[in-house]
N, C-alpha and C positions, 0 to 999 in steps of 0.2 A: 871812426865815430868816437874817438876819445873825448872830444869836447862835448859831445852829446851826453856821454856817461857822467862827466863832471857836472854838467847842468842837472842831470837827473838826481844825482846825489845831493846837490845843493837844494833842489826842490824838496827832497825828503827831509833835510835838516829844517827847512823853513816850515814844512808841514808839522813836524814834531814840535817845533817851538810854538807854533800857533795853537797846538792842542795841550799846552801847559807844561811841556818838558823844560826843565831849567837849563841855565847856561852851562851847568856842569853835568849835563846828561849825555851819556854815550848811547849809540844805537848799534845793535847786533842783528845782522841779517843772515839767516841760515837756509832759507828755502832756495834750492838750486835755481829755479826760474827767476826768482827775485834778484839773486846774485848776478845772473847773466844780464838781466835788464840794467842793473846799476854799474856793471863793470865791463861787459862785453863777453864774459865767459869764464868759467872755472870748472875744472873737473871735481866731482865729489871725492872725498869730503872737502868742503871749503866753507869759509865764513868771512863775512865782510863787517868790519868794525869802523864806525864813524865816531871819533872822539872829540871832546870839547875843544881841544887845541887845533881843530880843523884838519887833523890828519886822517886820511882814509887808508885803511890797511886791509888787504886781501890776504887771508891766510889759507894755505893749501898744502898739497903734498910737497915733500922736499924736491928741490930742483932735479935731483938724480932720477926721480921717478916720473917726472912730467912727460918725458918722451914716450912712456908706456900708455898714456891716456889717449883718448880718441883724438884724431887730428882736428885741430881747430877748437878744441874744448876750452883752451885758455883765451880764445878770441884775440882781441887786440889789447889786452890789459897792459902788456909790457910797454906800449907806446903812450899810455895814459899817465903823463907826468905827475899829477897830484896824487896818484894812487900808489901807495907803497906795497910792493909785492913781497910777502913774507912767508917763507917755507916754515913748516912746523919743525920744532926742535926734535932731536932724536928721542924716540920713545913715546912721543905724544901723538895720539891718533884722533883726538877730537879738537878741531880748530876753535870751536866755541870756548873751550876751557882756556886755551892760550889767549884768545881774544879778551876774555874776562880779566885775566891778569894784566893785559896791556891797557884795558880801560882804567883799572885802578892806578897803574903807573902814570897815566895821562891826567890824573886828578879828577876823574869822574866820581860823582857821588851817587849816581843811579845809572842803570843800564836798561834800555828798552829792548824787549825781546819779542820775537815772533812766537808767541806762546802756542799758537795753533799748529806750529810745526815741531814743537819740542815734546818729547815724551816726558812723563813725570820723573823718571829716573834721571834723564839728562838735566831737567830743570833743577832737581835737587843737587846734582853734581856741580852745577854752576853756582848755586847758592852757597855750597860748602867751600868752593874754591875761593870765594871772596865774601866772607861773612859781613864785612862792613859796607858792601855795595847793595844799594836798594834796587831790587829787580822790579821793573814795571812792564806793562804790556804795550807793544807797538801796534797791536791789532793788525788789520789788513791794510795798513797805510801804503805799502808798496804795491799791492794788488790794485788798490784804488787808483794809484798813480799810473798804473799800466793800462787802465781802461782805454783812454784815448791814445791812438797810435799816431806817430809822426809819419811823414811821407816816406822816410827810409824804411820804417817797419812795414808800411802798406806795400811798398815796392817788393819787399821780400815775400810777403803773403801773395802778391800777384804772381810772382815767379813760381812759388810753390803750387799755386792753382794751375798755372800753365803746364807744369810737369805732370800734375795729376790728370788733367784733361788729356794730355798726350798718351799717358799710360793706359787710361781707360779706352780711348779711341782705338788704340792698336789692338787691345784685347777683343773689342767688338768685331774686328775684321777677321778673327781667327775662328776655327771650328770649336764649338763649345759642347755639343752633344756628346755624352759619354765621359766627360771629364768631371773630376770631383771638385767639390767646394774648396777643399784644402789646396788642390793643385792650382786652381784659378787664383786663389788668394796669394799663394807664393809667387805665381807668375806676375801678378800685378805689382807686388812689392819689388820684384827684380826689375820690372820695367821702370818703376820710379827711380831706382838707382841708376839705370841706364840713361835716364834723362837728366841726371845731375843732382838728384835729391840727396840729402844727407842720410835719408832713411824714411821709413813710413812715419807719419804723424801719430799713428795709433795702430793697434792690430787691425789689419784689413779684414772686413767682414764680407763674406759671400754666402748667400743662402738661396737654395733652389727648392722647388716643390713646396712641401709643407713648412720649410724653414724660411722661405722668402718673406721679407717684410719684418722679420724679428729684429728689433733694435739691439745692436751689439752682439749679434749671433756669432759664435765662434765656429769657423768652418769645420766640417766633418768630411767623412769619406763618401757621403751621399753623392751620387752621380746626376749630372744634368740630363733631363729627358725632354723629348719634344712635348710641347704644350704647357710646360711649366713656366711659372714666373721665375725670374732670376733677379735677385736684388744684390747690389754691391754697395759697399760704403768704404771709402778709402781716402787717403790724403797724403801729401808729401810734406816732409820737413826740410826747410831750406834756411840756412843761417839761423837755425833755432826756431823759426816761425812755421806754424802749422795751419793747414787748411783742411777742409772737409767737403766731400761730395758724396751724394748717394743717388743712385739711379736704379730703376726697375725695368726689366725687359721681359718679353715673352720669347720662348725658345721654339724655333723651327717652323711654326705654322701661324696663320692669322689668329690673333687673340680671340678668345670666346667672349660672348656678350658680357658675362659677369666680370671678366677681367677688364674690359673696356670701361664698364661702369665704375668699378672700384678705382681704376687708375684716374679716370676723369675727376672723381670726387677728391682724391688726394692731391691731384694737380691743382684743383680749384682752391683747396685749403692752403697749399704752399704759395700760390699766387697771392692770396689774401694776406698771408703773413708778410710776404715780401713788400707788398704795396703799403703795409702799415709801418714800415721802417722809415722813420724821419726824426731829425733832431727834436727833442721835446716829447716824443711819444713815450708813454709809460710802458715799462717792461711787460706788465700784465695785459696791456691793451694789444700788444703784438701777439702774445700768446693766445689771447681770446680771438683775435682775427683769424688765426690759423686753425684754432680748435673748433670754432662755431660751426663751420660746414660739416665737420665730421660728427660733432655732437648731435646736430640736427638730423643727421642720417642714421642715428642710433648706435654710433660707435663710441660714445663718450666714455663709457665705463672702461673700455680697453685701451684708451689712449695713454701715451707716455706722460710722465709727470711734467715735462717741459716741451715746448715747441721749438726751442732753440737755445743757444748759449754763445758766449764770447769765444773767440779764438785769438791766438797770438803765440806766445812762447809755450802755451799749454793748450790742449784741447779741453773744452769744458770750463774755461775760466769765466769770470764775470764779464758781462751781465748774464744772469739766468732769466730766460724768458718763460716764466711760470705763472700760474694764476695768482699766486700770493706775493710775487716779487715786488719789492718797493724800489722806486727810482725811475729815472727817465733817461732815454738815450741821448747821447751827444753825437755831434758830427765826428767822423773819423773813428768810430767804434766798429770793428769788424765782428760780425755775428753770423751764426748759422740760422736758417729756417728749415726745419726738418720734420714735418708731419709724416705720419705713417699709420697704416692699418694692417693688422695681421688677423687672418681668419684661421683658427686652429684646424689643422688637417688639410687646408687648401692653399695656404700661402698668403701673400699680401704684397703691399706696395709701400715703398719709402722713396721720398724725393727730398734730397738735402742739397742746399747750396750755401756757399760762403759769400757774404756780401759786406760792403762797407757802407755805413750810414752816411749819407750825403744830403744836404738840403736840396729842395726842389730847384732852386736857382742854379745849382750845379748839376742838374740832371737826375736828381733823386738817387736812390741806393745804387751803388756800383756793384754789379754782378761780377765776381771773380771767377767762378766755376761755370764754364759756358758750354759744356757738353750738352747736346740736345736733350730736351725733356719730352720729346715725342715718344709715344709708346711704340718702340721698334720690335719687330719680329726678327730674331737673329737666326 
């Protein structure tokens, strides 16, 4: 994908120029996900510098230490001809400082930074390293560029979703009663690896009994018992791209009436959110579509702050599907729809899917996570 990365960096330059950066402005990218998007990959610490002379430089660990980093962490940057791969000099442990010096040497009069990623101490260090260089804000320019995915990125997400569905499907075929939340979470993550994932997309959440349905619940030693709800939320990471799926089941016996009613309500909310996904739909409209059935049933106060979010090189990236979110969806933007209700002391229901926004002419939103949403008794 080296040509793709060259094109992405060129678009970033054009975006910066359109927003008032001068011809002698350099750009410094330090967020790991943004570096991976623009270069193909780099182990931390790393920094990407785009200079006025058209030179793109990736600064990272010395060559002697790169073999110690995670396999594939440097992606295919070595095959990207226009990208100069520069190890840090001996004794230097902050690539951003080295990049600042290179920007001055390249004739830059200003340097656009990802201020939202820098600590105050690091910002001051950069300013002290090149007092004649004017530091400006890059804002979230790279994150905005990452919103719409190309088909190569969507293909990676699709593969991650397939691995996730396979891991979850295998778990559902095993005996669950008596096992702990922690044990089930570890087994799910092992199964993700077995199916070819680079690792979990985020810490796997498993909740049973009174813990079921809690968003982001960290697994405990609570054991699964018959009659309980069991909620799981997991995702695979593949080539850097991450998906998310959440499902809720009943253990051992036919579900009770209150469990069926609650599940049907959350399912209706999730379906409404999925059906609202379309190019041009406002972020807050999708949130409202999923939130309204739950709010009308009296659960509004306890609902999560958002009904979904973007996925890609990170979980929880933009767009944010919240009541106050500004902006509209584009085609080829992958998002989650993930309503849930938790009843303290009783448990609850979560149903999460990863989808890609598509126009109705192309069949509407593409569902990537296809594990059944039927309320199963396991």
